[in-house]
N, C-alpha and C positions, 0 to 999 in steps of 0.2 A: 307472249305468255310462256311459251316453252323455254325461251332463253332465261326468263326470270326463275322459272321452276328449276332449271338446271343449275343456275348460280346458287339458289337457295339450298339445293341438295348438296352441292360441293361444299358450301360453307358449313352445313350441318355435319357432313362427314369429317371435315377438317377439325371442327370443334370436338366431336366425339373422339376422334383419333388422338387429339392432344390430351383430352381428359383421361383416356385409357392409358396413354403413355405416361402421364404424370402419376397415375395411381400405381402403375407397374414400377416406376422409379422409386416411389415411396416404399412399396412393398420390398423391392430389391434392397433398399437401404436398410430397412429393419432386419431383413433376413441376413444381410451381410454382417452386421454388427452384433447379432445375437449369438449366444453360445449354441453351436450346432453339433448334432450327433448323427451317426449313421453307420453304414456298412461299406466294406470294400471287398472286391474280389480281383483275382488276377492270375497271371501265369509267371512262374519264376524259372529262369534258365540259370542253373548253378554251374559255375566254372571252377572245378577242382584243379589246383596247380601245386607245384613244389614237389616234395618227396611224398607222393601219394603211393602207398605200398600196394603191390599186387596181392600180398598176403600180410595182414596187419600183425606182424610179430617181429621181435628183435632180430631174428636170423634172416629176415627178408632181404634180398639183394637187388630186387628190381623196383624201379620207381618210374612213374609215368604221370599222366594227367587224364582227366575225363570230364564229362558233363552230363546233365540230366535236366528234364523239365518237370515241374510240379505245379499243382493248383494251390493257390494261397488264398486266405480269406481272413476277415477279422472285423473289429469294431474301430471306428474313428471318431474323434472329437476335435472340433476346431473353434477358434475364437478370433474374429477380425479385430485387430488392434487399431488399424487405420485402413484406408483404402490401399495402402501399399504393403502392409505386413499382416500376415495371419500366422498364429501359433497353433500347433496341433499335436495330438497324441494318437498313435495307432497301437492296438493290442490285437495280436493275431497269431495264427498257426502258420509256421514257415518251414515246410519240409525242403531239404536240400539233398539231392541224390546224385549219383555218378554211375555211369555205365562205361566200362573200360574193356577194350578188346585189343590185345597186343600180342605180337609174335616175338619171342625172345630165345636167344641161345642160352641154354642152361650152363651153370658153372661146371658141373661134372660131365663126364662122358660115359658112354656105354659100349660094351663089346659084343660082337656077334659070336656064333658058335666056334669060330676059328680063332677067337681072341683078338680080332682087329677092333681098334677103338674108333668111335665115331662121336662127333659133336651132336648134341641133342637140341632140337628146336621144338618149342611148344607154343600153341595158341592158348593164351590165358584170357579167361573171361571173368570179370569181377563186377559185382554190384554192391554199391554203398548206399545206405539210406540213413540220413540224419534228420530228426524231427525236433523242431524247436518251438517254444512258446516265447514270443518276442514282444518287447515294449519299445516303441520308436517315438522319440520326441523330435519334432522338426519345426522349421520355419519356412514360410512361403513368401517370396518377395515379388511384388508386382511392379515392374518398371513403368507401366502405363496406367496404373491404378486398377483395382479389381472391381468386379470379377473380370476374368480374362486370362491372358497369358501370364505365367509365373515361372520363376526359378526357385528351387527348393533345396534344402539340405538339413541333415540332422544326425543324431547318434542313436544306435540301437543296442539294447542289451537283451540277449536271448538265453533262456534256460533250456537245457537239453531234456527232452522227454524220452527219447528212445534212439538207439543207434544199432544198426545191423549191417552185416556183410555176408557175402557168399562168393566163393571162388571155385573155379574148375579149370582144367588144363588138358589139352589133347596133343599128343606127339605128332609133329608134321615132318620131321626128318630125324634119322635116316629113313629111307623108303621102307625098309623091311620092318620098321617099328611104327610106321605111320598108323594113326588111329588109336594107339594105346592111350588109355585114360589115366591121367596123373592123379595125384592126391587132390581131393576136394575138401573144403571146409566151410563152415558157416557159424554164425553166432553174433555176439555183441563185440563191438570194437574195444580193445583193451587200451588203457591209459588215456581215455578220451577226456577232454576238458568239458566240464558240465556247464560252463558259462562261455558265451561267445559275445564279442564286441565288434561293432562294425560302424563305418561311416557311410552315410547315404547322400547322394546328390541326384538331382533330377529336374524335369521340366514338365509342365502340363498346362491345361486350360480349364477354367471354370465356366460351365454353361448354366445360366440362370433359367429356372422355370418357375411356375406359380408357387410351388411349395418348398423349393430349396435349390440345391446345386448338384449337377452331375459333372464329375471331374475325371477325365482320362489323364493318365500320367505315365511317363516313362522314367524309371529310376535305376541307378547303378549303385550297388551295395559293395563296399570294399571291406573285406574281412581284416580286422586288426589283431585277431588272436588265432593261434594255431588250433587245428582240429584235435590233435593229440599232444600230450605232454610227455614225449619220449624222443630219444636221440635218433631212432631209426626213421622218424618222419617229422623232424623238428621244423620243417618249412611247409608242411601241408596246410594250406588255407583255402577258403572258399570265397569267391566273389560271385555276385548275382546280378543279372539283368532282369528287371521286372517290368511288366506291363500291367498297370492297375486301373480300375475304374471304381470310384467311390461315389456314394450318394449321401448327402447330408441334409438335415432338416433342422429348423430351430427347435430347441428343447423348451418344454413348457416352463 
């Protein structure tokens, strides 16, 4: 009797599990092919390279590179074309900053009270902040069929909202002048391009749940345009490494 009851229980559990699985697959299929909308959040590591000026002006003679981390967020919309292709749009707030600390020998020299000339070294500290409103169009390719692992890529157009900088410098040599504070400045970045273009590549994974998808993604953003339109920094560009998590739901 116990054996029959056990077999009946196993058969019932197997039937119910199959029924639940079939219902989830049908729900998954409907969710996958529906137009989906949602939110994304993430962290953005900005990599400033090229002629990044320590002081954004034509007479600047020192160039370096820097990086900064920022919080990013926005809206996302996606549509599954097939089990292997999804097209999407992201509309978001993308700040890109840089913190730079460098020690440089100045072009000029200074003299002591006896008239002896000395090379001057200064510690320079610079902060850059670029804030963009971005529109990203992309495609996601699923080699094994979605949802699941995907490779992605797209193009982004960004409109500048605000740009600021601040600089300071302290003399580190010669010893008798150590600690002297150099000229400081701050304000908006001159000659800046108001539009930024970039190419994006990345990879991620879609996790299905009852109401939609949760998608962690790692993305690399390659800047196609310079930060400023001026000869003193004509190779200054910004690339970004971003970690994103998006959540999308079928739209009514």
